[in-house]
C-alpha positions as CSV (number, residue, x, y, z in Angstrom):
1,M,-22.6,15.1,-13.5
2,N,-24.2,14.7,-10.0
3,L,-22.8,12.2,-7.5
4,T,-25.5,11.3,-5.0
5,A,-25.3,8.8,-2.1
6,V,-28.2,6.4,-1.9
7,G,-30.6,7.6,0.8
8,E,-29.6,11.2,0.5
9,V,-31.9,14.0,-0.7
10,E,-31.1,14.7,-4.3
11,E,-30.6,18.3,-5.5
12,E,-32.8,19.6,-8.3
13,S,-31.3,18.7,-11.6
14,P,-31.1,21.0,-14.6
15,P,-33.6,20.3,-17.4
16,A,-30.9,19.2,-19.8
17,A,-30.2,15.5,-19.9
18,S,-27.3,14.6,-17.5
19,A,-26.0,11.5,-15.8
20,E,-26.6,11.2,-12.1
21,I,-24.4,8.6,-10.2
22,Q,-26.2,7.2,-7.2
23,L,-23.4,5.8,-5.1
24,P,-23.9,3.7,-1.9
25,A,-24.2,5.9,1.2
26,E,-21.0,7.0,2.9
27,I,-20.3,5.4,6.3
28,D,-19.0,7.9,8.7
29,W,-17.4,7.5,12.2
30,E,-20.6,7.6,14.2
31,M,-22.1,4.7,12.1
32,L,-19.3,2.3,12.9
33,D,-19.1,-0.5,15.5
34,K,-15.7,0.5,16.9
35,W,-14.8,-2.9,18.4
36,R,-15.6,-4.8,15.2
37,F,-13.8,-2.0,13.2
38,F,-10.5,-2.3,15.0
39,V,-10.5,-6.1,15.4
40,L,-11.4,-6.8,11.8
41,G,-9.0,-4.0,10.7
42,A,-6.1,-5.6,12.5
43,A,-6.7,-8.9,10.8
44,L,-7.3,-7.6,7.3
45,F,-4.4,-5.1,7.3
46,S,-2.0,-7.7,8.8
47,G,-2.7,-9.9,5.7
48,V,-2.1,-7.0,3.4
49,S,1.2,-6.2,5.1
50,F,2.3,-9.8,4.7
51,V,1.7,-9.8,1.0
52,L,3.4,-6.4,0.3
53,Y,6.4,-6.7,2.7
54,P,8.9,-8.2,0.2
55,A,8.6,-5.1,-1.9
56,V,9.3,-2.9,1.2
57,V,12.5,-5.0,2.0
58,L,13.7,-4.7,-1.6
59,K,13.1,-0.9,-1.7
60,T,15.0,-0.5,1.6
61,R,17.9,-2.5,0.4
62,L,18.2,-0.5,-2.8
63,Q,17.9,2.8,-0.9
64,C,20.7,1.9,1.5
65,S,23.1,0.5,-1.1
66,S,26.1,2.7,-1.8
67,Q,26.1,1.4,-5.4
68,P,23.3,1.5,-7.9
69,L,21.7,-1.9,-8.2
70,S,18.8,-3.2,-10.3
71,C,15.8,-4.7,-8.7
72,R,16.6,-8.1,-10.1
73,H,20.2,-8.1,-8.8
74,A,19.1,-7.0,-5.4
75,A,16.4,-9.6,-5.2
76,M,18.8,-12.4,-6.3
77,A,21.3,-11.2,-3.7
78,I,18.7,-11.5,-0.9
79,L,17.7,-15.0,-2.1
80,H,21.4,-16.1,-2.4
81,H,22.5,-14.9,1.0
82,D,19.3,-15.2,3.1
83,G,16.9,-17.3,1.2
84,P,13.2,-16.5,1.0
85,R,13.2,-15.6,4.7
86,G,15.4,-12.6,3.7
87,F,12.3,-10.9,2.2
88,Y,10.6,-11.0,5.6
89,R,13.4,-9.7,7.8
90,G,11.9,-7.5,10.5
91,F,8.3,-8.5,9.6
92,A,7.4,-9.6,13.2
93,T,8.5,-6.2,14.5
94,S,6.7,-4.4,11.7
95,L,3.5,-6.4,12.3
96,T,3.7,-5.7,16.1
97,G,3.6,-2.0,15.3
98,T,1.0,-2.3,12.5
99,I,-1.9,-2.8,14.9
100,P,-1.6,0.2,17.2
101,A,-0.4,2.4,14.3
102,R,-3.3,1.5,12.1
103,A,-5.7,2.0,15.0
104,L,-4.3,5.6,15.5
105,Y,-4.4,6.2,11.7
106,M,-7.9,5.0,11.2
107,T,-9.2,6.9,14.2
108,A,-7.6,10.2,13.3
109,L,-8.7,9.7,9.7
110,E,-12.4,9.1,10.3
111,V,-12.7,11.6,13.2
112,T,-11.0,14.4,11.2
113,K,-12.8,13.7,8.0
114,S,-16.2,13.8,9.7
115,A,-15.4,17.0,11.6
116,V,-13.9,18.9,8.7
117,G,-16.6,17.7,6.3
118,A,-19.4,18.8,8.6
119,A,-17.7,22.2,9.3
120,A,-17.1,22.8,5.5
121,S,-20.8,22.1,4.8
122,R,-21.9,24.5,7.5
123,L,-19.8,27.2,6.0
124,G,-21.5,26.6,2.6
125,V,-18.5,25.1,0.8
126,A,-19.4,23.2,-2.4
127,E,-19.6,19.5,-1.8
128,P,-16.7,18.5,-4.1
129,A,-14.4,21.1,-2.5
130,A,-15.6,20.1,1.0
131,A,-14.9,16.4,0.3
132,A,-11.4,17.1,-1.0
133,A,-10.6,19.4,1.9
134,A,-11.9,16.9,4.5
135,S,-9.9,14.1,2.9
136,A,-6.7,16.2,2.8
137,A,-7.1,17.3,6.4
138,A,-7.9,13.7,7.5
139,G,-4.8,12.3,5.7
140,L,-2.6,14.9,7.3
141,S,-3.8,14.3,10.8
142,A,-3.8,10.5,10.4
143,A,-0.2,10.4,9.1
144,M,1.1,12.6,12.0
145,A,-0.8,10.5,14.6
146,S,0.5,7.2,13.3
147,Q,4.1,8.3,13.1
148,I,4.3,8.3,16.9
149,V,4.2,4.5,16.7
150,W,5.6,4.0,13.2
151,T,8.9,5.8,13.5
152,P,10.4,3.5,16.2
153,I,9.0,0.5,14.4
154,D,10.5,1.7,11.1
155,V,13.9,2.3,12.7
156,I,14.0,-1.2,14.1
157,S,12.5,-3.1,11.2
158,Q,14.6,-1.4,8.6
159,R,17.8,-2.1,10.6
160,L,16.8,-5.8,10.4
161,M,15.9,-5.6,6.7
162,V,19.3,-4.5,5.6
163,Q,21.3,-7.1,7.7
164,G,23.1,-9.5,5.5
165,S,25.9,-9.4,3.0
166,Q,25.5,-5.6,2.4
167,N,24.7,-4.5,5.9
168,P,25.8,-0.9,6.2
169,S,26.0,-1.1,10.0
170,P,28.6,-3.1,11.9
171,T,26.0,-3.7,14.7
172,K,24.4,-7.1,14.5
173,Y,20.8,-7.6,15.8
174,L,19.3,-10.9,16.9
175,G,15.8,-9.7,16.5
176,G,13.4,-6.9,17.1
177,I,13.7,-6.9,20.9
178,D,17.5,-7.1,20.7
179,A,17.6,-4.2,18.2
180,F,15.3,-2.2,20.5
181,W,17.6,-2.5,23.5
182,K,20.8,-2.0,21.5
183,I,19.5,1.2,19.9
184,L,18.1,2.4,23.2
185,R,21.4,1.8,25.0
186,S,23.6,3.4,22.3
187,D,21.5,6.4,21.3
188,G,18.7,6.6,23.8
189,L,15.1,7.4,22.9
190,R,16.4,9.8,20.3
191,G,17.8,6.9,18.4
192,L,14.4,5.2,18.1
193,Y,12.9,8.4,16.8
194,R,15.7,9.1,14.3
195,G,14.2,10.5,11.2
196,F,10.9,11.4,12.9
197,G,11.0,14.9,11.4
198,M,11.7,13.5,8.0
199,S,8.9,11.0,8.4
200,I,6.4,13.8,9.2
201,L,7.8,15.8,6.3
202,T,7.4,12.8,4.0
203,Y,4.2,11.2,5.1
204,A,2.0,14.1,6.3
205,P,2.0,16.0,3.0
206,S,2.0,12.7,1.0
207,N,-1.1,11.5,2.9
208,A,-2.9,14.9,2.5
209,V,-2.2,14.9,-1.3
210,W,-3.1,11.2,-1.6
211,W,-6.5,11.5,0.1
212,A,-7.4,14.7,-1.7
213,S,-6.2,13.2,-5.1
214,Y,-8.2,10.0,-4.3
215,S,-11.4,12.0,-3.8
216,V,-10.9,14.0,-7.0
217,S,-9.9,10.9,-9.0
218,Q,-13.1,9.1,-8.0
219,R,-15.2,12.0,-9.3
220,I,-13.3,12.2,-12.6
221,I,-13.6,8.5,-13.2
222,W,-17.3,8.4,-12.2
223,G,-17.9,11.3,-14.5
224,G,-16.2,9.5,-17.4
225,I,-18.1,6.3,-16.7
226,G,-21.4,8.1,-16.5
227,Y,-20.8,10.0,-19.7
228,Y,-19.7,6.9,-21.6
229,L,-22.6,4.7,-20.4
230,C,-25.2,7.3,-21.1
231,R,-23.8,7.9,-24.6
232,R,-24.3,4.2,-25.2
233,G,-27.8,4.4,-23.7
234,D,-27.0,2.0,-20.9
235,C,-28.4,4.1,-18.1
236,D,-32.0,4.5,-17.2
237,S,-33.6,7.8,-18.3
238,S,-36.7,9.4,-16.9
239,P,-38.0,12.0,-19.3
240,E,-40.9,12.8,-17.1
241,E,-38.4,14.0,-14.4
242,G,-36.7,16.4,-16.8
243,G,-34.7,14.0,-18.9
244,T,-32.3,13.0,-16.1
245,A,-30.3,9.8,-16.8
246,G,-29.6,7.8,-13.7
247,L,-26.8,5.2,-12.9
248,R,-26.8,3.2,-9.7
249,P,-23.5,1.2,-9.8
250,D,-23.2,-2.1,-7.8
251,Y,-20.5,-2.6,-5.2
252,K,-18.2,-4.4,-7.6
253,M,-18.1,-1.4,-9.8
254,V,-17.6,0.9,-6.8
255,A,-14.7,-1.3,-5.6
256,V,-13.0,-1.2,-9.1
257,V,-13.3,2.6,-9.3
258,Q,-11.9,3.0,-5.7
259,G,-9.0,0.7,-6.6
260,V,-8.1,2.5,-9.8
261,S,-8.4,5.9,-8.0
262,A,-6.2,4.7,-5.2
263,A,-3.5,3.4,-7.6
264,M,-3.4,6.7,-9.4
265,A,-3.1,8.7,-6.2
266,G,-0.5,6.3,-4.8
267,G,1.7,6.4,-7.9
268,A,1.7,10.2,-8.0
269,S,2.4,10.5,-4.3
270,C,5.3,8.0,-4.6
271,L,7.0,10.0,-7.4
272,V,6.7,13.3,-5.5
273,T,8.0,12.0,-2.1
274,M,10.6,9.5,-3.2
275,P,13.7,11.7,-2.5
276,L,12.3,12.4,1.0
277,D,11.7,8.8,1.7
278,T,15.2,7.8,0.6
279,I,16.7,10.4,2.9
280,K,14.5,9.3,5.8
281,T,15.5,5.6,5.3
282,R,19.2,6.5,5.1
283,M,18.9,8.5,8.4
284,Q,17.1,5.7,10.2
285,V,19.3,2.8,9.0
286,M,22.9,3.9,8.2
287,D,25.6,4.6,10.7
288,D,28.0,7.6,10.5
289,D,31.2,6.4,8.9
290,S,33.3,8.8,11.0
291,S,32.3,7.0,14.2
292,G,34.4,4.0,13.3
293,G,31.6,1.7,14.0
294,R,31.0,2.9,17.5
295,S,27.6,4.2,18.5
296,S,27.4,7.4,20.4
297,N,25.0,10.3,20.9
298,K,27.5,12.5,19.0
299,R,27.2,10.1,16.0
300,S,23.4,10.2,16.2
301,S,23.3,14.0,16.1
302,A,25.8,14.1,13.2
303,I,23.4,12.3,10.9
304,T,21.5,15.2,9.5
305,I,19.2,15.8,6.6
306,G,21.8,18.0,4.8
307,R,24.7,15.5,5.4
308,T,22.6,12.6,4.2
309,M,21.5,14.5,1.1
310,R,25.1,15.4,0.3
311,N,26.2,11.8,0.6
312,L,23.5,10.7,-1.8
313,L,24.3,13.3,-4.4
314,K,28.0,12.4,-4.1
315,E,27.3,8.7,-4.6
316,G,25.1,9.1,-7.7
317,G,23.6,12.5,-8.2
318,W,19.9,13.0,-8.2
319,G,19.4,9.5,-9.5
320,A,20.6,8.1,-6.1
321,C,17.6,9.8,-4.5
322,Y,15.3,7.6,-6.7
323,R,17.0,4.3,-6.0
324,G,14.2,1.8,-5.3
325,L,11.6,3.8,-7.1
326,G,10.3,0.7,-9.0
327,P,9.6,-1.4,-5.9
328,R,8.3,1.6,-4.0
329,W,6.0,2.6,-6.8
330,A,4.7,-1.0,-7.1
331,S,4.4,-1.3,-3.3
332,M,2.6,2.0,-2.9
333,S,0.3,1.5,-5.8
334,M,-0.6,-2.1,-4.8
335,S,-0.8,-1.0,-1.1
336,A,-3.0,1.9,-2.0
337,T,-5.3,-0.3,-4.0
338,T,-5.6,-3.1,-1.5
339,M,-5.7,-0.7,1.4
340,I,-8.6,1.4,0.1
341,T,-10.6,-1.6,-1.1
342,T,-9.9,-3.4,2.2
343,Y,-10.7,-0.2,4.2
344,E,-14.0,0.4,2.4
345,F,-14.9,-3.3,2.8
346,L,-14.0,-3.1,6.5
347,K,-16.2,0.0,7.0
348,R,-19.2,-1.9,5.5
349,L,-18.5,-4.9,7.6
350,S,-18.3,-2.7,10.7
351,A,-21.4,-0.6,10.1
352,K,-23.9,-0.8,13.0
353,N,-26.8,-1.1,10.6
354,Q,-25.8,-4.0,8.4
355,D,-29.1,-4.1,6.5
356,S,-28.5,-0.7,4.9
357,T,-25.0,-1.3,3.8
358,S,-24.9,-4.9,2.9
359,V,-23.8,-5.9,-0.6
């Protein structure tokens, strides 16, 4: 199975019949209109965030609950006490941080992927391995860059998410700006970056694994599609060229394969990183019971990874670390699918040479 981008020079094929997938050409960082890329990206990803936000709220509520709850009961509690607006608590704050965080993420992702991919090719690394390594390095650097913005936004938005009948904190916030100043006055800048280390520990490896898995998953799926179609005789063959069977998928097929690959990678990443995410969320949201409801720097420093983990295990064993797994799995899978299809669509919309990449 050979994967070839349209417009690239094809390597010599073996004489035996094989399926050659001719994918649309990859659009790298240098080919993008940066202004269009960031403006369209802000609009598209804001829409995606709006659709997926209720699942994030539900996941956060479940993670911060001291008692095990079902998704249904947690959702009904939010509707009963807060109405539909309860599923969008903190959304304005989250959206405010989405634009700069996404800009950092996409920039780091594309620059790193182009640089590492080119370096691996110069070193003679095989194309599949080079693509996986470039994707992993890009995901790692993108996650680390975006957390500079995302961690304070997470702290504030998650505090707003859990306010209500089961608010674990005695402090009441009137909105994102009010929460920002109250956290800053009580805990200083350190309070806004609470859980930053856990965020890096959670998202950096997760993104590296996700992007590498996404690259590998695409190749596996395309291999299966090519083999199946050629067995059925649905791909063009050229006996005079050594019996090579060719398949040139359209953009709809490409989008479907990208979406399925993203969902597979997102689900696996969610399962691996769920305990880390639960600990991170608890650290960012919940106050230390020993403080008696008073905020202090001492309290902030007392909330450690080990203490949070011990409290979780005391509450419900290892199962407590997986509270909210269902909503997070759904959120990450849907987010991964919509994100990657939106992202690839965005890159084609933002390409400088529209004629060569138009659908």
